[in-house]
DSSP file (Angstrom, degrees, kcal/mol; ACC not computed):
  #  RESIDUE AA STRUCTURE BP1 BP2  ACC     N-H-->O    O-->H-N    N-H-->O    O-->H-N    TCO  KAPPA ALPHA  PHI   PSI    X-CA   Y-CA   Z-CA
    1    1 A M              0   0    0      0, 0.0    14,-0.2     0, 0.0     2,-0.2   0.000 360.0 360.0 360.0 140.0   -7.5   65.8   82.6
    2    2 A S  E     -A   14   0A   0     12,-2.4    12,-0.6     1,-0.2     3,-0.1  -0.577 360.0 -43.0-117.9-176.6   -9.3   63.1   84.5
    3    3 A K  E    S-     0   0A   0     -2,-0.2    11,-0.5     1,-0.1    -1,-0.2  -0.004  70.9 -95.5 -45.9 142.2   -8.6   59.6   85.8
    4    4 A S  E     -     0   0A   0      9,-0.1     2,-0.5    -3,-0.1     9,-0.2  -0.266  35.3-142.7 -59.8 145.8   -7.0   57.3   83.3
    5    5 A T  E     -A   12   0A   0      7,-3.5     7,-2.9    -3,-0.1     2,-0.6  -0.959   7.2-144.7-115.5 129.6   -9.3   55.1   81.3
    6    6 A R  E     +A   11   0A   0     -2,-0.5     2,-0.4     5,-0.2     5,-0.2  -0.841  23.0 168.9 -98.8 125.1   -8.3   51.5   80.5
    7    7 A H  E >   -A   10   0A   0      3,-1.6     3,-0.9    -2,-0.6    -2,-0.0  -0.999  64.8 -36.8-128.9 129.5   -9.3   50.1   77.1
    8    8 A H  T 3  S-     0   0    0     -2,-0.4    -1,-0.0     1,-0.3     0, 0.0  -0.182 116.3 -38.4  51.2-147.0   -7.8   46.8   76.1
    9    9 A P  T 3  S+     0   0    0      0, 0.0    -1,-0.3     0, 0.0     2,-0.1   0.655 122.3  87.8 -82.6 -12.1   -4.1   46.6   77.2
   10   10 A A  E <  S-A    7   0A   0     -3,-0.9    -3,-1.6    19,-0.0     2,-0.5  -0.472  72.1-134.1 -86.2 156.9   -3.5   50.3   76.4
   11   11 A I  E     -A    6   0A   0     -5,-0.2    19,-0.5    -2,-0.1     2,-0.4  -0.948  18.9-165.7-112.5 127.8   -4.1   53.1   78.8
   12   12 A Y  E     -AB   5  29A   0     -7,-2.9    -7,-3.5    -2,-0.5     2,-0.5  -0.900  11.3-142.5-112.9 141.4   -5.8   56.3   77.6
   13   13 A Y  E     - B   0  28A   0     15,-3.4    15,-2.3    -2,-0.4     2,-0.5  -0.895  16.5-134.1-104.7 130.3   -5.9   59.6   79.4
   14   14 A E  E     -AB   2  27A   0    -12,-0.6   -12,-2.4    -2,-0.5     2,-0.5  -0.718  20.1-167.7 -87.3 125.6   -9.1   61.5   79.3
   15   15 A I  E     - B   0  26A   0     11,-3.2    11,-2.5    -2,-0.5     2,-0.7  -0.963   9.6-151.9-117.1 121.3   -8.7   65.2   78.5
   16   16 A K  E     - B   0  25A   0     -2,-0.5     2,-0.5     9,-0.2     9,-0.2  -0.837  13.6-161.8 -93.8 118.7  -11.6   67.6   79.0
   17   17 A V  E     - B   0  24A   0      7,-3.2     7,-2.2    -2,-0.7     2,-0.5  -0.882   4.7-167.6-105.2 125.7  -11.3   70.5   76.6
   18   18 A K  E     + B   0  23A   0     -2,-0.5     2,-0.4     5,-0.2     5,-0.2  -0.948  11.6 174.4-117.1 133.5  -13.3   73.7   77.3
   19   19 A C  E >   - B   0  22A   0      3,-3.2     3,-1.9    -2,-0.5     2,-0.3  -0.887  66.6 -52.9-138.0 103.2  -13.7   76.5   74.9
   20   20 A G  T 3  S-     0   0    0     -2,-0.4     0, 0.0     1,-0.3     0, 0.0  -0.528 121.2 -20.5  65.6-124.3  -16.1   79.2   76.1
   21   21 A H  T 3  S+     0   0    0     -2,-0.3     2,-0.3    -3,-0.1    -1,-0.3   0.400 125.9  82.2 -96.0   1.7  -19.3   77.5   77.1
   22   22 A K  E <   +B   19   0A   0     -3,-1.9    -3,-3.2     2,-0.0     2,-0.3  -0.746  53.7 176.6-106.8 153.0  -18.6   74.4   75.0
   23   23 A D  E     -B   18   0A   0     -2,-0.3     2,-0.3    -5,-0.2    -5,-0.2  -0.984   7.0-178.7-148.9 161.2  -16.5   71.4   75.9
   24   24 A H  E     -B   17   0A   0     -7,-2.2    -7,-3.2    -2,-0.3     2,-0.4  -0.950  24.0-117.4-151.8 169.5  -15.5   68.0   74.6
   25   25 A V  E     -B   16   0A   0     -2,-0.3     2,-0.4    -9,-0.2    -9,-0.2  -0.923  20.1-171.0-118.8 138.2  -13.4   65.0   75.6
   26   26 A V  E     -B   15   0A   0    -11,-2.5   -11,-3.2    -2,-0.4     2,-0.5  -0.978  12.2-147.9-124.7 139.5  -10.3   63.6   73.9
   27   27 A Y  E     +B   14   0A   0     -2,-0.4     2,-0.4   -13,-0.2   -13,-0.2  -0.938  22.3 177.2-109.5 128.0   -8.6   60.4   74.8
   28   28 A R  E     -B   13   0A   0    -15,-2.3   -15,-3.4    -2,-0.5     2,-0.2  -0.976  22.8-134.1-133.3 144.0   -4.8   60.2   74.3
   29   29 A R  E >>  -B   12   0A   0     -2,-0.4     4,-1.1   -17,-0.2     3,-0.9  -0.513  34.0-107.1 -86.9 162.1   -2.2   57.6   75.0
   30   30 A Y  H >> S+     0   0    0    -19,-0.5     4,-1.9     1,-0.3     3,-0.7   0.898 118.9  59.2 -55.3 -43.4    1.1   58.4   76.7
   31   31 A S  H 3> S+     0   0    0      1,-0.3     4,-2.3     2,-0.2    -1,-0.3   0.806 100.2  57.2 -59.9 -29.5    3.0   58.1   73.4
   32   32 A E  H <> S+     0   0    0     -3,-0.9     4,-2.1     2,-0.2    -1,-0.3   0.838 104.0  51.8 -71.9 -32.3    0.8   60.8   71.9
   33   33 A F  H <X S+     0   0    0     -4,-1.1     4,-2.3    -3,-0.7    -2,-0.2   0.920 110.6  48.9 -65.2 -43.3    1.9   63.2   74.7
   34   34 A R  H  X S+     0   0    0     -4,-1.9     4,-2.4     1,-0.2    -2,-0.2   0.912 110.6  50.1 -62.8 -43.0    5.5   62.4   73.9
   35   35 A T  H  X S+     0   0    0     -4,-2.3     4,-2.7     2,-0.2    -1,-0.2   0.897 108.1  54.3 -62.3 -40.5    4.9   63.0   70.2
   36   36 A L  H  X S+     0   0    0     -4,-2.1     4,-2.5     2,-0.2    -2,-0.2   0.942 109.3  46.8 -58.1 -48.8    3.3   66.3   71.0
   37   37 A L  H  X S+     0   0    0     -4,-2.3     4,-2.3     1,-0.2    -2,-0.2   0.911 112.0  50.5 -62.3 -42.2    6.4   67.4   72.9
   38   38 A D  H  X S+     0   0    0     -4,-2.4     4,-2.0     2,-0.2    -1,-0.2   0.916 110.6  49.9 -60.5 -43.4    8.7   66.2   70.1
   39   39 A D  H  X S+     0   0    0     -4,-2.7     4,-1.9     1,-0.2    -2,-0.2   0.906 111.3  48.4 -62.1 -42.6    6.6   68.2   67.6
   40   40 A L  H  < S+     0   0    0     -4,-2.5    -1,-0.2     1,-0.2    -2,-0.2   0.874 110.5  51.3 -66.8 -37.0    6.7   71.3   69.7
   41   41 A R  H  < S+     0   0    0     -4,-2.3    -1,-0.2     1,-0.2    -2,-0.2   0.875 112.7  45.8 -67.6 -36.3   10.5   71.0   70.1
   42   42 A R  H  < S+     0   0    0     -4,-2.0    -2,-0.2     1,-0.2    -1,-0.2   0.830 131.6  19.5 -72.4 -32.3   10.9   70.6   66.3
   43   43 A N  S  < S-     0   0    0     -4,-1.9    -1,-0.2    -5,-0.2    57,-0.2  -0.596  79.0-174.5-141.8  74.3    8.6   73.5   65.5
   44   44 A P        -     0   0    0      0, 0.0    -3,-0.1     0, 0.0     8,-0.1  -0.314  38.1-114.5 -69.6 155.9    8.1   75.9   68.5
   45   45 A P  S    S+     0   0    0      0, 0.0     2,-0.4     0, 0.0    49,-0.1   0.847 108.2  28.9 -57.7 -34.0    5.5   78.8   68.1
   46   46 A H  S    S-     0   0    0      2,-0.1     6,-0.0     1,-0.0    -3,-0.0  -0.982  72.6-147.4-125.2 138.7    8.4   81.2   68.4
   47   47 A S        +     0   0    0     -2,-0.4    -1,-0.0     4,-0.1     5,-0.0   0.232  56.6 129.5 -90.5  17.2   11.9   80.3   67.3
   48   48 A S  S  > S-     0   0    0      1,-0.1     4,-1.9     4,-0.0     3,-0.3  -0.277  71.8-115.9 -69.8 157.8   13.5   82.5   70.0
   49   49 A L  H  > S+     0   0    0      1,-0.2     4,-2.5     2,-0.2     5,-0.2   0.854 114.5  58.3 -61.5 -36.0   16.1   81.1   72.3
   50   50 A S  H  > S+     0   0    0      1,-0.2     4,-2.6     2,-0.2    -1,-0.2   0.879 106.5  47.9 -65.2 -36.5   13.9   81.5   75.3
   51   51 A E  H  > S+     0   0    0     -3,-0.3     4,-2.7     2,-0.2    -1,-0.2   0.910 112.4  48.0 -69.6 -41.5   11.2   79.2   73.7
   52   52 A R  H  X S+     0   0    0     -4,-1.9     4,-1.7     2,-0.2    -2,-0.2   0.888 112.9  50.1 -64.6 -37.5   13.7   76.6   72.8
   53   53 A D  H  X S+     0   0    0     -4,-2.5     4,-1.0     2,-0.2    -2,-0.2   0.935 110.5  49.3 -63.3 -47.2   15.1   76.8   76.4
   54   54 A F  H >X S+     0   0    0     -4,-2.6     3,-0.9     1,-0.2     4,-0.8   0.939 111.9  48.0 -57.3 -49.5   11.6   76.4   77.8
   55   55 A L  H 3< S+     0   0    0     -4,-2.7     3,-0.3     1,-0.3    -1,-0.2   0.796 106.9  56.5 -66.6 -28.2   10.8   73.4   75.6
   56   56 A S  H 3< S+     0   0    0     -4,-1.7    -1,-0.3     1,-0.2    -2,-0.2   0.744 111.7  44.1 -73.4 -20.8   14.1   71.7   76.5
   57   57 A Q  H << S+     0   0    0     -4,-1.0    -2,-0.2    -3,-0.9    -1,-0.2   0.511  82.6 117.4-100.3  -6.7   13.2   72.0   80.2
   58   58 A V     <  -     0   0    0     -4,-0.8     2,-0.4    -3,-0.3    27,-0.1  -0.426  59.7-138.3 -65.0 132.9    9.6   70.8   79.9
   59   59 A H        +     0   0    0     -2,-0.1    -1,-0.1    22,-0.1    -2,-0.1  -0.782  24.9 175.7 -99.4 134.3    9.1   67.6   81.9
   60   60 A I        -     0   0    0     -2,-0.4    22,-0.1    25,-0.1    18,-0.0  -0.989  42.2 -97.4-129.3 142.3    7.1   64.7   80.7
   61   61 A P        -     0   0    0      0, 0.0    17,-0.0     0, 0.0    16,-0.0  -0.196  47.8-101.6 -58.3 150.2    7.0   61.4   82.8
   62   62 A P        -     0   0    0      0, 0.0     2,-0.0     0, 0.0    -3,-0.0  -0.271  36.7-100.7 -71.0 159.2    9.4   58.7   81.7
   63   63 A K        -     0   0    0      1,-0.1     2,-0.3   -32,-0.0     0, 0.0  -0.291  35.5-125.7 -68.7 161.7    8.4   55.7   79.6
   64   64 A T        -     0   0    0      4,-0.1     2,-0.2     2,-0.0    -1,-0.1  -0.788  24.5-103.0-106.5 156.6    7.9   52.4   81.3
   65   65 A C    >   -     0   0    0     -2,-0.3     3,-2.1     1,-0.1    -1,-0.0  -0.523  34.3-115.7 -71.8 145.0    9.5   49.2   80.4
   66   66 A F  T 3  S+     0   0    0      1,-0.3    -1,-0.1    -2,-0.2    -2,-0.0   0.828 116.3  42.9 -52.6 -35.6    7.1   46.9   78.5
   67   67 A F  T 3  S+     0   0    0      2,-0.1    -1,-0.3     0, 0.0     2,-0.1   0.367  87.7 121.4 -96.3   5.2    7.2   44.3   81.3
   68   68 A S    <   -     0   0    0     -3,-2.1     2,-0.4     1,-0.1    -4,-0.1  -0.357  70.0-110.6 -69.0 147.7    6.9   46.9   84.2
   69   69 A K        -     0   0    0     -2,-0.1     2,-0.6     1,-0.0    -1,-0.1  -0.658  28.7-158.1 -78.0 129.8    4.0   46.5   86.6
   70   70 A V        +     0   0    0     -2,-0.4     2,-0.2     4,-0.1    -1,-0.0  -0.930  19.5 172.5-113.5 108.8    1.6   49.4   86.1
   71   71 A D     >  -     0   0    0     -2,-0.6     4,-2.3     1,-0.0     5,-0.2  -0.542  48.1 -94.2-109.9 178.2   -0.5   50.0   89.2
   72   72 A D  H  > S+     0   0    0      1,-0.2     4,-2.7     2,-0.2     5,-0.2   0.863 123.0  53.9 -61.2 -38.3   -3.0   52.7   90.2
   73   73 A E  H  > S+     0   0    0      2,-0.2     4,-2.4     1,-0.2    -1,-0.2   0.922 109.2  48.3 -64.2 -42.9   -0.4   54.7   92.0
   74   74 A F  H  > S+     0   0    0      2,-0.2     4,-2.7     1,-0.2    -2,-0.2   0.939 113.4  47.6 -60.0 -47.5    1.8   54.8   89.0
   75   75 A L  H  X S+     0   0    0     -4,-2.3     4,-2.6     1,-0.2    -2,-0.2   0.888 111.0  50.9 -63.2 -40.2   -1.1   55.8   86.8
   76   76 A D  H  X S+     0   0    0     -4,-2.7     4,-2.2     2,-0.2    -1,-0.2   0.916 112.4  46.6 -63.3 -43.1   -2.2   58.5   89.2
   77   77 A N  H  X S+     0   0    0     -4,-2.4     4,-2.2     2,-0.2    -2,-0.2   0.915 113.5  48.0 -65.7 -43.4    1.3   59.9   89.3
   78   78 A R  H  X S+     0   0    0     -4,-2.7     4,-2.6     2,-0.2     5,-0.2   0.923 110.7  51.6 -64.0 -43.1    1.7   59.8   85.5
   79   79 A Q  H  X S+     0   0    0     -4,-2.6     4,-2.2     1,-0.2    -1,-0.2   0.924 109.8  49.8 -58.9 -44.7   -1.7   61.5   85.1
   80   80 A E  H  X S+     0   0    0     -4,-2.2     4,-2.1     1,-0.2    -1,-0.2   0.908 111.7  47.9 -61.4 -43.1   -0.7   64.3   87.5
   81   81 A E  H  X S+     0   0    0     -4,-2.2     4,-2.2     1,-0.2    -1,-0.2   0.869 110.4  51.5 -67.7 -36.2    2.6   64.9   85.6
   82   82 A L  H  X S+     0   0    0     -4,-2.6     4,-2.6     2,-0.2    -1,-0.2   0.867 108.2  52.7 -67.9 -35.2    0.9   64.9   82.3
   83   83 A E  H  X S+     0   0    0     -4,-2.2     4,-2.7     2,-0.2    -2,-0.2   0.927 109.5  48.2 -62.7 -44.9   -1.6   67.5   83.6
   84   84 A I  H  X S+     0   0    0     -4,-2.1     4,-2.4     2,-0.2    -2,-0.2   0.906 110.9  52.2 -62.0 -41.8    1.3   69.7   84.7
   85   85 A F  H  X S+     0   0    0     -4,-2.2     4,-2.0     2,-0.2    -2,-0.2   0.952 112.2  44.3 -57.9 -52.1    2.9   69.2   81.3
   86   86 A M  H  X S+     0   0    0     -4,-2.6     4,-2.8     1,-0.2    -2,-0.2   0.908 113.5  50.5 -63.2 -42.7   -0.2   70.3   79.5
   87   87 A E  H  X S+     0   0    0     -4,-2.7     4,-1.4     1,-0.2    -1,-0.2   0.908 110.2  49.6 -62.3 -41.8   -0.9   73.3   81.8
   88   88 A S  H  < S+     0   0    0     -4,-2.4     4,-0.4    -5,-0.2    -1,-0.2   0.879 114.4  45.3 -66.7 -36.4    2.7   74.5   81.4
   89   89 A I  H >< S+     0   0    0     -4,-2.0     3,-1.2    -5,-0.2    -2,-0.2   0.937 113.2  48.4 -69.6 -47.7    2.5   74.3   77.6
   90   90 A L  H 3< S+     0   0    0     -4,-2.8     6,-0.3     1,-0.3    -2,-0.2   0.686 102.5  62.9 -72.5 -17.6   -1.0   75.9   77.3
   91   91 A K  T 3< S+     0   0    0     -4,-1.4    -1,-0.3    -5,-0.2    -2,-0.2   0.683  86.0  93.6 -77.3 -17.6    0.0   78.9   79.6
   92   92 A R  S X> S-     0   0    0     -3,-1.2     3,-1.4    -4,-0.4     4,-0.5  -0.501  90.7 -98.0 -77.7 143.3    2.6   80.0   77.1
   93   93 A P  T 34 S+     0   0    0      0, 0.0    -1,-0.1     0, 0.0    -2,-0.1  -0.333 102.7   6.1 -60.1 139.0    1.6   82.6   74.5
   94   94 A N  T 34 S+     0   0    0      1,-0.1     3,-0.3    -4,-0.1     4,-0.1   0.386  98.5 103.7  71.4  -0.2    0.7   81.2   71.1
   95   95 A Y  T X4 S+     0   0    0     -3,-1.4     3,-1.3    -6,-0.2     6,-0.3   0.853  70.8  63.0 -77.8 -33.2    0.9   77.6   72.1
   96   96 A G  T 3< S+     0   0    0     -4,-0.5    -1,-0.2     1,-0.3    -6,-0.1   0.721 109.7  40.6 -64.3 -20.7   -2.9   77.2   72.3
   97   97 A T  T 3  S+     0   0    0     -3,-0.3    -1,-0.3     4,-0.1    -2,-0.2   0.345  84.5 123.9-107.8   4.5   -3.2   77.9   68.6
   98   98 A H    <>  -     0   0    0     -3,-1.3     4,-2.7    -4,-0.1     3,-0.5  -0.436  69.6-124.5 -64.9 137.3   -0.1   75.9   67.5
   99   99 A P  H  > S+     0   0    0      0, 0.0     4,-2.3     0, 0.0     5,-0.2   0.838 110.2  53.7 -54.3 -36.5   -1.1   73.2   64.9
  100  100 A A  H  > S+     0   0    0      2,-0.2     4,-2.3     1,-0.2     5,-0.1   0.897 111.9  44.6 -66.3 -39.1    0.3   70.4   67.0
  101  101 A I  H  > S+     0   0    0     -3,-0.5     4,-2.7    -6,-0.3     5,-0.2   0.925 112.4  51.6 -68.8 -45.3   -1.8   71.4   70.0
  102  102 A C  H  <>S+     0   0    0     -4,-2.7     5,-2.6     1,-0.2     6,-0.5   0.897 113.8  44.6 -59.2 -40.9   -4.9   72.0   67.8
  103  103 A D  H ><5S+     0   0    0     -4,-2.3     3,-0.8    -5,-0.2    -1,-0.2   0.928 112.5  51.2 -68.0 -45.5   -4.5   68.5   66.4
  104  104 A F  H 3<5S+     0   0    0     -4,-2.3    -2,-0.2     1,-0.3    -1,-0.2   0.894 118.7  36.7 -59.2 -42.4   -3.7   66.9   69.8
  105  105 A L  T 3<5S-     0   0    0     -4,-2.7    -1,-0.3    -5,-0.1    -2,-0.2   0.412 107.3-127.0 -91.7   1.3   -6.8   68.4   71.3
  106  106 A R  T <>5 +     0   0    0     -3,-0.8     4,-1.6    -4,-0.4    -3,-0.2   0.892  50.2 159.3  53.1  46.2   -8.9   68.0   68.1
  107  107 A L  H  >< +     0   0    0     -5,-2.6     4,-2.6     1,-0.2     5,-0.2   0.799  64.9  62.0 -69.3 -28.5   -9.8   71.6   68.2
  108  108 A D  H  > S+     0   0    0     -6,-0.5     4,-1.7     2,-0.2    -1,-0.2   0.915 107.0  43.9 -64.6 -41.5  -10.7   71.6   64.4
  109  109 A K  H  > S+     0   0    0      2,-0.2     4,-1.8     1,-0.2    -1,-0.2   0.861 113.0  53.3 -68.8 -35.3  -13.4   69.0   65.0
  110  110 A F  H  X S+     0   0    0     -4,-1.6     4,-1.7     1,-0.2    -2,-0.2   0.915 107.5  50.0 -65.3 -43.7  -14.6   70.9   68.0
  111  111 A Q  H  X S+     0   0    0     -4,-2.6     4,-1.9     1,-0.2    -1,-0.2   0.877 109.1  52.3 -63.9 -37.7  -14.9   74.1   66.1
  112  112 A K  H  < S+     0   0    0     -4,-1.7    -1,-0.2     1,-0.2    -2,-0.2   0.887 109.3  49.9 -64.3 -38.6  -16.9   72.4   63.3
  113  113 A A  H  < S+     0   0    0     -4,-1.8    -1,-0.2     1,-0.2    -2,-0.2   0.829 110.3  50.3 -69.0 -31.9  -19.3   71.0   66.0
  114  114 A V  H  <        0   0    0     -4,-1.7    -1,-0.2     1,-0.2    -2,-0.2   0.864 360.0 360.0 -73.7 -37.2  -19.7   74.5   67.5
  115  115 A N     <        0   0    0     -4,-1.9    -1,-0.2    -5,-0.1    -2,-0.2   0.456 360.0 360.0 -79.5 360.0  -20.5   76.2   64.1
């Protein structure tokens, strides 16, 4: 994940996805990371207690108040925490092929472009 990109009033986070020798970029808002975590908690790759335990402990940065000041330091910290979130999820077995992850990273479009 690289430096946050500002478009309009919203903040998008740039995610560089690498698959073999190919790569592509996806832009996601903070709310989409939160939705991803909610989707994984509702439907984990494994329904075992350890996976549910893991997902209950996964940390994602807190939301901001609509009127809160968002400065570069805040964005840098949030970006770092979102990177840690994604790395912890993707290191787990079977998460990289989970439909919510594939959709979030747009892997289906990436695979079409590769073929």
